[in-house]
C-alpha angles and dihedrals in degrees: 000000000000098000118196097331139041130174092239142345118233117212123201135166119270088211100052111064094183092060094046095049089049090050093058091078089068092063090077122090136316088036095041097179139121131261110235120193122224141176102265092235099057144339116276109233090245091056092044092052090052093051085052092047094051091049095197114219102202096233121187092031091297127147110251094235122035115197118204126207128313101019122137125248087242087076093054089053091049091051091048090051085065087056092247127143117240138202128178130220106194141134140193088274140359092275091055093045090056091050094049087053090054088048091050089053092052095251101284118217095253122059131177120216116208134177112270090194096058102036095180096054096082102038091122088067089067093082094057091047086057096040098049105016088245113166123234122220127187133222142184117246095256105019141039111235115243086245093057091045093053090048090054095045089052087049094067135245097281097054115137112228121196115197111210112200144033129292088257086070102029113026132216087249090066092044089053090051090052093050087055089057101051141029091206127096114304107193136171130210107192141168140163095245138023093250094057090042093057092050091048088047094050088049096047127101125167120243094253090050094236098110132052142020102266094202098175108119135068101261102124102270126196126222141185116225124204138159106251090215086069100062094171087062090052092054089052093043092048089066089068086076091068101074143000108014099013093216126197115217120253122185136226140172123246095259098018144069105201118239093237091053093048093045092052091047091052092046092058097037108119091209111181097175088240134069103263133113143317095065133183125230138200130193112197111203113196141043129278089275091061097041118010127226091250092058091044086056093046090052091049089050095049094049098045115117098195093068120099114298093236099085107191133197122190116232116194106214112242122204109281097022120137133181097258090056095046093046088052095049092052098032092236124129117255094236089058094053091044091051094047094052096034092240122166125210091258096051117112125212115244116215106252098025120126126238126194113227111204112203101186106039099106097010139282120328113251115270115244114256118258107265148149112263117220 
C-alpha cells in the first residue's frame, strides 16, 4: 500500500490496544504512513526491516518516525541508528495519549468516543480513524476522564462526537456530559456484539455526509475481514481503509461467518448473474488460526456476483414469528417470501420451519436513511 516510501512510520505497542487504536487516526494525510506494532521493549527485526524498507521521508515538517504511548527508549535508539528522526506522542495514561493525538491533529471537527475499559469493543472504529483522520478518545462507563473532557473542550463547542458502543459500555450519563460540552452532533452507533456493531458502523453515515462509510447500496463494495479476538490483526487491517478500496472492517469467528455479517453482504451484493462490474472485494487479515479456510470460502461465495441473482438466506421460524415481522427484518416484500416458499395467505408458520429469504427477486431493499443513532 505504501510502496517504497511513506511520509512517516507510526509505531505503537503490540500489548496496548488503546494506544494502537488511537494511533490509527495518524495514518491519514498528511502523515500518510502505516501503523506498525512493536513489542514495547524493542523493535522486532521484522519491524525494523520494514521501517528501513519504507524509508520515511518526513514530509510536511514531520519526524520520520512517530512513537505512540508506552514504548521504551530502546526503540528510539534503534530508530536513530537508522538515521531517522523521531518524535513521541504520549501521555500519563492511554486517555491522555489519545487526547495528545487529537491535539497534534489540530482537533478535527469529528471525534469518536470509545470505551477505555473494554478496549476491544470499538475496534471497528479503527477503519474510520484511518479513512477520515478522525481522532479517537476514550471514556469510562459512567464518567468522562479529565483528559477526555479537556480534549473535547479544546476541540470547540461545535465538535461532532460519535459514541461507538452500547449503553452497557458507555452510559447515558456520559452521553449527557458530552452533550453539555458541545452543540455539535452527538450520535451513537450501538449493538449487542462486535459483529453487529461492525455491520452497523459500515452502514452508517451522518446526516451531513461527513462521517461514516454509508455502505448501503449495491455498488460493489469492499471490506476487510478480521477475527476481533486478534486485535492486532484489526489494527493492521484498518489501514486498508486509507487508500484504494477504503474498506470498513467486518468481523468473523475462526470457523463461522456470523449470520448478521452474511445477511448484510447478501443484501448489498450487486449480483448480476454474470461476471461483470460492479464487483465486491474482500481482504482477509490473519492466518488460518484466526480465520479458517472454510470461512474464507464462505466469504468468497457470499460476495460473488456471478452466482444466481436470487440470493437466499434461510430464516428459522421462531415462536410468534409472522410474515410481516420477517419481511421487515430482512427488508424483503412479503409477496417475495411467500412466492419463494409457496405460501398461501392462510398458511401459518410453524416454529422451527425454515423459510428462504430471496434478496433479489424484485430488486434491492431500500437503504436506510442517513441518521444519528441514539
